[in-house]
C-alpha positions as CSV (number, residue, x, y, z in Angstrom):
1,M,10.6,4.6,-6.0
2,N,11.1,8.3,-6.6
3,N,13.8,7.6,-9.2
4,F,11.5,5.1,-10.9
5,K,8.6,7.7,-11.0
6,E,10.8,10.0,-13.0
7,A,10.8,7.5,-15.9
8,A,7.5,5.7,-15.4
9,D,3.9,6.7,-15.3
10,I,2.7,5.0,-12.1
11,K,-1.1,4.5,-11.6
12,T,-2.6,3.0,-8.4
13,A,-6.0,1.2,-8.2
14,D,-7.7,4.2,-6.7
15,M,-6.6,6.3,-9.7
16,L,-8.2,3.9,-12.1
17,P,-11.9,3.6,-11.3
18,D,-12.7,1.8,-14.5
19,L,-10.0,-0.8,-14.1
20,K,-11.5,-4.2,-14.8
21,T,-10.6,-6.8,-12.2
22,P,-11.8,-10.4,-11.8
23,K,-14.6,-11.0,-9.3
24,V,-13.3,-12.7,-6.2
25,N,-15.3,-14.8,-3.8
26,F,-13.9,-15.0,-0.3
27,H,-14.6,-18.0,1.9
28,N,-13.5,-18.0,5.5
29,V,-13.4,-21.6,6.7
30,A,-13.6,-22.0,10.5
31,V,-12.6,-25.3,12.1
32,E,-13.0,-26.3,15.7
33,P,-9.8,-26.9,17.7
34,T,-9.1,-30.4,18.8
35,Q,-8.8,-31.2,22.5
36,H,-5.1,-31.5,22.1
37,Q,-4.9,-28.0,20.6
38,K,-7.0,-26.6,23.5
39,D,-4.7,-28.2,26.0
40,M,-1.6,-27.0,24.2
41,V,-3.0,-23.4,24.1
42,A,-3.7,-23.6,27.8
43,D,-0.1,-24.5,28.4
44,L,1.0,-21.5,26.3
45,S,-1.1,-19.3,28.5
46,E,0.6,-20.6,31.6
47,R,4.0,-20.0,30.0
48,A,3.0,-16.4,29.1
49,V,2.1,-15.7,32.6
50,K,5.4,-16.9,33.9
51,V,7.2,-14.8,31.3
52,Q,5.2,-11.7,32.3
53,L,6.0,-12.3,35.9
54,K,9.7,-12.8,35.0
55,E,9.7,-16.2,36.6
56,V,11.8,-17.5,33.7
57,E,14.9,-16.2,32.1
58,P,14.5,-14.9,28.5
59,H,16.9,-17.5,27.1
60,V,14.7,-20.2,28.6
61,D,11.3,-19.0,27.4
62,N,10.0,-15.7,25.9
63,M,6.9,-14.3,24.2
64,L,8.4,-14.8,20.7
65,C,8.8,-18.6,21.3
66,I,5.2,-18.7,22.8
67,T,3.8,-16.8,19.8
68,N,5.5,-19.1,17.3
69,G,4.2,-22.1,19.3
70,G,0.7,-20.7,19.0
71,R,1.0,-20.3,15.2
72,K,2.2,-23.9,14.9
73,I,-0.6,-25.2,17.0
74,G,-3.1,-23.2,15.0
75,L,-1.8,-24.8,11.8
76,D,-1.3,-28.4,12.9
77,Q,-0.8,-29.8,16.4
78,R,1.8,-32.2,15.0
79,L,4.2,-29.4,14.4
80,L,4.8,-29.2,18.1
81,N,4.5,-32.9,18.7
82,P,4.7,-35.3,15.7
83,L,3.4,-38.1,17.9
84,L,0.0,-36.5,18.2
85,P,-2.9,-38.0,16.1
86,D,-3.8,-36.7,12.7
87,E,-7.5,-35.7,13.4
88,P,-9.9,-35.3,10.5
89,G,-11.3,-31.9,11.4
90,T,-8.0,-30.0,11.5
91,K,-7.2,-27.0,9.3
92,V,-4.8,-29.0,7.1
93,N,-7.3,-31.8,6.5
94,V,-10.2,-29.4,5.7
95,C,-8.0,-27.5,3.3
96,T,-6.8,-30.8,1.7
97,N,-10.4,-31.9,1.2
98,N,-11.3,-28.5,-0.4
99,V,-8.4,-28.6,-2.8
100,F,-9.3,-32.1,-3.9
101,D,-13.0,-31.2,-4.4
102,I,-12.1,-28.2,-6.5
103,W,-9.5,-30.3,-8.5
104,Q,-12.2,-32.8,-9.2
105,K,-14.9,-30.4,-10.2
106,T,-12.7,-28.4,-12.5
107,A,-11.0,-31.4,-14.2
108,E,-12.5,-30.6,-17.6
109,N,-10.9,-27.1,-17.7
110,K,-7.7,-28.2,-15.9
111,S,-8.1,-25.3,-13.5
112,T,-5.3,-24.7,-11.0
113,Q,-5.0,-23.8,-7.4
114,L,-2.4,-22.2,-5.1
115,V,-1.9,-23.2,-1.4
116,F,0.0,-20.6,0.7
117,C,1.7,-21.8,3.9
118,D,4.5,-19.9,5.5
119,F,5.1,-22.4,8.4
120,S,6.3,-26.0,8.1
121,T,8.0,-25.7,4.7
122,P,9.7,-28.9,3.4
123,K,13.2,-29.5,4.7
124,N,13.9,-32.9,3.1
125,D,15.2,-34.3,6.4
126,G,12.4,-36.7,7.1
127,S,10.7,-34.6,9.7
128,F,7.0,-33.9,9.6
129,N,5.9,-30.9,7.6
130,V,2.5,-29.7,6.3
131,Y,3.6,-29.6,2.6
132,D,4.4,-33.3,2.4
133,D,1.4,-34.1,4.4
134,I,-0.9,-32.3,2.0
135,R,0.7,-33.8,-1.1
136,D,0.6,-37.3,0.3
137,K,-3.1,-37.0,1.1
138,L,-4.0,-35.5,-2.3
139,V,-2.1,-38.3,-4.0
140,A,-3.9,-40.9,-1.9
141,K,-7.2,-39.3,-3.0
142,G,-6.3,-39.7,-6.6
143,I,-4.4,-36.6,-7.8
144,P,-1.4,-37.6,-9.9
145,K,1.8,-36.6,-8.0
146,N,3.2,-34.8,-11.1
147,E,0.2,-32.4,-10.9
148,I,1.4,-31.2,-7.5
149,A,4.4,-29.0,-7.0
150,F,6.3,-27.1,-4.2
151,I,7.8,-23.8,-5.2
152,H,10.7,-24.6,-2.9
153,E,11.9,-27.4,-5.2
154,Y,12.5,-24.9,-8.0
155,D,15.6,-23.0,-6.9
156,S,16.5,-21.1,-10.1
157,E,14.8,-18.6,-12.3
158,D,14.8,-21.0,-15.3
159,K,13.2,-23.7,-13.2
160,K,10.6,-21.3,-11.9
161,K,9.8,-20.2,-15.4
162,S,9.3,-23.8,-16.5
163,L,7.1,-24.5,-13.5
164,F,5.0,-21.4,-14.0
165,S,4.5,-22.4,-17.7
166,Q,3.3,-25.8,-16.6
167,V,0.8,-24.2,-14.1
168,R,-0.5,-21.8,-16.8
169,K,-1.1,-24.8,-19.1
170,G,-2.8,-26.8,-16.3
171,Q,-0.1,-29.5,-16.3
172,V,0.6,-28.7,-12.7
173,R,-2.7,-28.0,-11.0
174,V,-1.8,-27.6,-7.4
175,L,1.1,-25.4,-6.4
176,L,2.2,-24.9,-2.8
177,G,4.5,-22.2,-1.5
178,S,5.2,-19.6,1.1
179,T,4.4,-15.9,0.8
180,A,8.1,-15.1,0.4
181,K,8.7,-17.5,-2.5
182,L,5.2,-17.5,-4.2
183,G,3.8,-14.1,-3.2
184,S,5.4,-11.7,-5.7
185,G,6.3,-12.0,-9.4
186,T,4.4,-15.2,-9.9
187,N,2.6,-15.3,-13.3
188,V,0.3,-18.3,-13.1
189,Q,-3.2,-16.8,-13.3
190,D,-4.3,-18.2,-16.7
191,K,-6.2,-21.2,-15.3
192,L,-6.2,-20.2,-11.6
193,I,-9.5,-21.0,-9.9
194,A,-8.7,-20.9,-6.1
195,L,-6.2,-19.7,-3.5
196,H,-6.0,-21.3,-0.1
197,D,-4.3,-19.4,2.8
198,L,-3.4,-21.9,5.6
199,D,-1.7,-19.3,7.7
200,A,-1.5,-15.5,7.8
201,P,1.8,-13.7,6.8
202,W,3.4,-11.5,9.4
203,R,2.6,-8.3,7.5
204,P,-1.1,-7.7,6.6
205,A,-0.1,-5.9,3.4
206,E,1.3,-9.2,2.0
207,V,-2.2,-10.7,1.9
208,G,-3.5,-8.0,-0.5
209,Q,-0.3,-8.0,-2.5
210,T,-0.5,-11.8,-2.9
211,L,-4.1,-11.5,-4.2
212,R,-3.2,-8.7,-6.6
213,N,-0.3,-10.7,-8.1
214,R,-2.4,-13.8,-8.6
215,V,-5.5,-12.2,-10.3
216,G,-3.9,-9.1,-11.9
């Protein structure tokens, strides 16, 4: 960065008080946990106590595994147990409904949306994942499948440029991706109307960086 500053005139937001930025409306959507989620969190608590009391060996169970389990439960209970029911009031279903409502209301302008989800990315092995679940539900509601894309399916710079061009034109109106793959260097803001964050990145700074890249 110091070398770059020798050749570039770097300005930060606090140095540019007159910088025009789009108005952003934040909506925190809270959903009630299902009974299955409550039971699973209680089980995590019991495991944490055993770890703290050193009643289990670290290779058997540890706080990192418990924390990851908690993040999965918070996103969708089926990530820990695919046999559990798909209940209507879960985070994923509420987000899917919001995406569809916005898609429908902004059809005339072909406005676009981004959905960020770091957990449960598609693996193409037939296992349950949130990405496929959201896409299948949006298609069932009436969104054409070709208007929904996963950033993970575009594995080269040329493919990404083509995808971003389609998003800017409103041909792809719903783009799903993780913070790592969609968080930086993504130029798709021309028709962007909404961002949906299903889970929080590990680093808080990534939330602000993601927002700046999308609306800057």
